[in-house]
N, C-alpha and C positions, 0 to 999 in steps of 0.2 A: 569397464571405465577407469580413466587414469584418477589415484585418488590426488585430490588438491591439499591433503591436509598440511604437507610438507614446502610449501609456498610460504614464501618472505614477504609477509605485507609492504615492506619497502620496497619491493621490485614494481609494485602498482601506485605509484606515486606520479604526480606532476606540479609543478607551478603554477599557485593559481593566486594570483592578485586580487586585494580585497576590491580594486575597481571595477573588476572582470563580476562579481556578484552582482546579480541584479537584485535591489530591495524594493524596487516596486514592479508591478507587470503594465506594458504597455496598454497602452488607450483600447486597442481593440488587442484581442486575444490571438487571431489568427494573422494579426501580421506580424508575428513573432518568427524569425529566421526558422528555417528547417536546412538540414545539413544530410544530406543522400548518399548512403556508402553501401557500395556493391562492388563486389570482387577487386577490390585496393582502389577502386575509381572515389572520388568525390567530387558532387555536385554544388552548388551553394541553391538553395531555393527559400519558399516561404509556407507557413503552414496553408494558405488559404488554396497554393496550387495544388496541396497532396494528391488529390486525384489524379494528374497528371502522370503521378512516381507509382501508382497502384495496379497491375494489372488485372485484365477483366475478372471478375468473379473472385475478388477477393475479400475475406472475411475477417472484418476487425472488431476483435472484443475488447472492451473496454471493461475497464471497474466503478461499476457504479456505488461504490459505498459513497456517504455523506459525511464530510467532518464534522466534529460535537464540537460543541463550546465548552471545550472541557477543563478549561483553566477556571477557576472559582478563586476570588480574590477575598479576604477574610482581613477585616482591621480588628484588631485587640484595642480593649479600652485602654491601654496604655498609648495605643497609637500607631504601634508596630504591625506590620502586613505581613501575614501567613499565606503564600500562595497552595492551591490542591490543584495536582496536574490528575486528570481520572485518568486512569490507564486502560482498565477491564474490567469487568464485574468480576468478583467472591467467587470461587469455585461452586457456591451452593447453586447457583443459577447456571442450567443446561446449557446457554449462550450469550454472546451479549446482546441478543433480540429480546430474551427472555429477561435478562436485568434491564435493559434501558426501557420496558413494560411496567417494571415494578412502580407501586402508587406507594406515597407515605414517608416509605422508607424503604433504604437498600443498601447492601453491603459494597464496597468498590476498593480495586487498588489501588492507590495512589503514590505520586512522589509528592513531595512535601518542602517547600521552599522555604525557609524560616523554621524548621521542627525543635530545633534547640530553643526555640523561643516559645514553644508548644507543651504547658506543662501538662503532666499524668493527671485524667479527670477534669481538666481545663474543658468544656463546650465552645467550640467556635459558633459563633451568632454571624448568621448574614439580614438585614430585612431589606425589602427592595417593594419598587409601586410599579403596577403593570394595570393595564384593560383590565384585568381582573379584579383589582383593589390590591391591599396589602396581603407580598407575601414573605412569608419566613421560613430561612433554610438555617438549620443547625448542623456542626459536623463533631463527631464523637471521635477518640483515637482508640481503636479497639487492640491492633498487634501492630509491632513492627518486624518487618521480616528484611530478607539480605538484599532484597534488592527495590521492597517498596514498605508503605504501609498501609494497613487492612484500616478504612473509614468508615463508620455508621453515618450514611446521613438522614435524615429526616425533614418533611417539608409541612406548609401550607401551601395552598390548596391539597388538603392531603388525594384529591381527585386526578390530580397531573400525574403523567409517566415521569420518572429520572428521563426522560429526553424532553419531554418539555420542561422541567424547571431549569436541567441545562442551557436550552434554549433562551430560559429568560434571564438565569443568572449568571452563565457563563462568560467567556470570551473564546474568542475563535484562538489555537498555539499555532502563531506563528514560527516554524523553525528558529533556532537561538541564532545560526549563523547570520540572519536577517537585522541582527544587533538593533532592531525597536519594536516599539510596542503597536499590537492590534489597532489597525485604524478603523474607521466603518465601511471603507470600501472593501476592507478585506474579507467583511464577512461573505460580500456576492462573490469577488474573485479568488480568494482560497478557496473556490469551491467548482468543481465541472458542474456542466449548464445541464449533464446529464442525472447528476448524482440522485440518489431516491433511496439508498437503504441506510440509516444512520448506525455509525459505529465507528470510525476511525479517528484517530488525534492527528493527524497528518494526512494533506491531500496526495491522491493519485496522481503526480504533476505533469506527467505528460498530457492527460485530457484536459490540460488548463488551456489549453490551444484551441481546443476545438468550439465552434459556435454555430446557433440554430442551422446558419446558411449554411456553413460546411459539410452539416450531418445530414443537409438536403441535397445539394451538388453532389458528395457523395452516394449518395441513393439513388440519385439519378445517373448514376453514372454507371451504374450495376453495384456498386460498392457493397456489401450486407452488413451490419453491426450487430455482434453479438454482446450480451454483459454478463457478466461473471461478478463475484463479490468476496475482495479482501479487505477487512478493516485493517487499516494500516498502523501498526502499533508504534510508538514513541522510539524503538530501538531502528527504525529504517533507517533513518539516514545518519547514524552515527557513526565515526570512524572507529577502525578496527584499533585495538589499542593492545595491543600482542603481537610478539616477534612472529610468528607462524600461525598460519590460517585456520590449524587446527587446535589451537588453545581459544578460539575466539566461541563463546556460547551463542549462536542464535537463539533472538528472540521466537516466539510465537504467536501464529496471529491465526485470527479466524478466516476460514473461507467458508461461503455459502453460493451454491451453484442450483439453479432450480433445474427440473426435469427437459424442460423446454430448451435450456442452455447446452444440456449437456448432447441432446437429440441435434441441437444444432453444427456441434462439432462433430458429430458421427456423420452428418450429411456433406460435410465440409470437406470429407475427405478425398485428397486428388486436387483440390483448390487451394490456392497461398492464403494462410491463416495469419496473420500480424495483431501480436500484441498489443497494445495502445497501454504501455508503462509496465515496470518491469514487475509492479504487483500482478496484474493481470497475466504474465508469464510466469510466475511464480504459482499464480492458482492452476495455470491451465498443464504446467508439468507436474503438479501434486496430484493433480488428475490423473494424470497418467500411470504414477505410480499407483495409486489406489486402486485400480482397475488393475493393473497387475497383481496388487495384492488378492484381490477377490476372485481373477481368474484362479489363483494356486488353491484358495481357502473361499469358496463363495459363502461360508459362514463368517469370516474373520469377523470377530469383536474390536479387531484394533484397525481403525482405519487413519489415524491420525499419519504426517507423513515427518520422519525424524530428518535431522538436519542433514547426517551422513548417508541415510538410508540407502540413497541411489547408487551409490560409492560402494555400498558393501555388494548389492545384486548383482550376480554373473550378468555378463551382455545377455537380452534378451532378443530374443525377435518378436517379440510382443510388439503387434502395430496398433495406431493410436488408436482404429478404428475397432480393434478388438478390445480394446482399455476403454472404449467410450459404450458402449454394447456392454460390459461386464459393468458399469456402473449403473445404466440402465436397470440390467436385469436383477438387480441387488435393490431399487429402487421399487419396485415391481414388487419385488420377497418383501420387502419390509415394511410396504404401504406406503412409504413416504413419496413425497412431492418437490424434497430440496436434499441434496446433502451438503450438511453442515458439517465443519470438524477443522482442527488445526491442521496449520503446517508449519515446520521448522526448517524446509529444505534450503540449502545455500547451493545458488550457483556458483560455480567457481571455472578457471580452466582445467577441463579432465572431462566437464559436463558434455555430454551429447545432447542437444532438443529434440523432442519429440515429437511435441505439440504445434510448433511454431516453425516458418519459415524466416519470421522477421521480424522486428520490434521497433517503433516508436516511442523515445523516452529524451528527457532530458540530460545534462551535460552534469555528473556526479559528482562528489566530492572525492580528494583524492585520499587513497587509503581507507574505502570505504567496500561494503558489503557488494553494493551496487556498480562499483567498477569493477571488485572482480567479476560478477554478472556480464558484463559488455566482453570483458577479455576471455570469456566462456563463448560466448557467440562468433567472436573477429579475429580472434585471437592477438596476434602483437600488433595488430593494426590498428588497434586502440590509440596506441599512443601517434599512428598520425592522424588518428582521427579529432582528439582532442590538441594535437596541436596547431592541426587545421584552424580548430574554432578558434583558439588563442591568436593566431595570427591575422585571424579574418573579423576581427571585433563581435564573435559572439557573446550572449550573455549568458550564466552559468547560473544553475543550481536553479531551487522552485518556480519562483518567476524567472527564468532566464527562456532561452531560447532551448532547441530540441533536434532531434535526427532521426532520421528514418535509418536503420540498420537493416543488410540484410543476413544470415547467416551463412556461415561459410559451406556450409555442408551440401547446403540448400542449391546454390550460385551451380 
C-alpha cells in the first residue's frame, strides 16, 4: 500500500466557522442530520431514518466504551485551582480495567493544569460529601514525563474503586473546542446510550446520535449490532501540529474485544459491515493486522499495532475471515476470553480498509488524524462532502451532525 508519511497536513484543511461548531446537543439524539455519501453522490437525511440507508443483513459495529469523569479539580489553600486530567493508568497495571479496579490508591498518568503552582512535595486534597458520607481524595506528584505527569491518588472510603472515586469526585471532560464548562446535562448526553466499559476520556461521538428506539428499529429491520471497545484517548481530536504526516506521533489507545464479538465478525463475512465511529473502525482494522501477525507467527508475543505497521507490511491476500479465525485460535490456545492490547494505527490516504464497507461518523476538525481517515475511505471526495455539509447548515464536531460514508473500494 502507498505510504502516507510524505503527505502534507495543510492539504487536509477546510474553513470551519466558529458558529458551525455545535456547543450543545439537540434535544433528541436521532433528530441530528445524516449526510449519506455513496459513489460520489450525496443525499440529506436524519439519523432516525438510518435503517432506510442500510442494506439487509448489515452488521453495525459500535464502540461501547464509557467516558470517565476524568477531570479532577483541586483548590489550593491559597485559592488557586489545579486541574488533573486523568489520561490512563500507570504501566504497572496490565490494562485500563485493572487500573480502574484499584482500591484505596492508584498511580495514573495525568495532564496538570496549573502545574507551576504545585510545589514538589505538596499534597493536594479534596473533600466532598456523598450518600456514603464524607470522602477525602489526595493527589501526590510522583514524576514528570515528557508528555504527562505521574500522580499517586489515595482516597477514603478505601473500599471504593478508582472508577467509583472518579464518578463521585470528577467532571466529564468536554472537548476544549466546545469552549464551555461541563453542565449537568452533559453527564448523560456526552455518553452513548449503550456505553458499558469505563475507560475513555472522550466520547465516541458517532454513537451519540443513537437512541434506544433507533436501536430497536434497526433490530426489527434485520440489522445486527456488534460491540468492540476502544478507550478513547485525549489525543484523538487534536489537530496535527507538524508539516508532514510522518512526523506526527500517534497516541496509543487500549482496545478490548470479546471472543463473541470476534466470532460475530467472522460470521458476518460476505455481509456489509459498517463501523459506528472512527474508533470502531480503527479497532476493527487493528484486529485484522493482529490476526495477520498471528497467522505468520501463532506464538507471537507482540500483538500491539504500531502507527505505521500496516504500511510497512507487504500487500497481503489474507482475508478478514482468515484473520478473525486466527484471533479465535489464539484465544483458544492462550485460554482467554478477551483480546486486550493497544493500538497506534493511523489510517490515512494510501490505506485500504479490510474489515468495513462503510462508516458512520461526525464531521471532524481540519488538519486532524480523523480527517485523514475520512480521506482514506472516500478519497478527494472528502472535500465534496465537507463543502456540502457547510453549505447545508450541518452542525460540526462532537455534538454536531454526522454522515454515512460508503468506502470507495466496496461500491
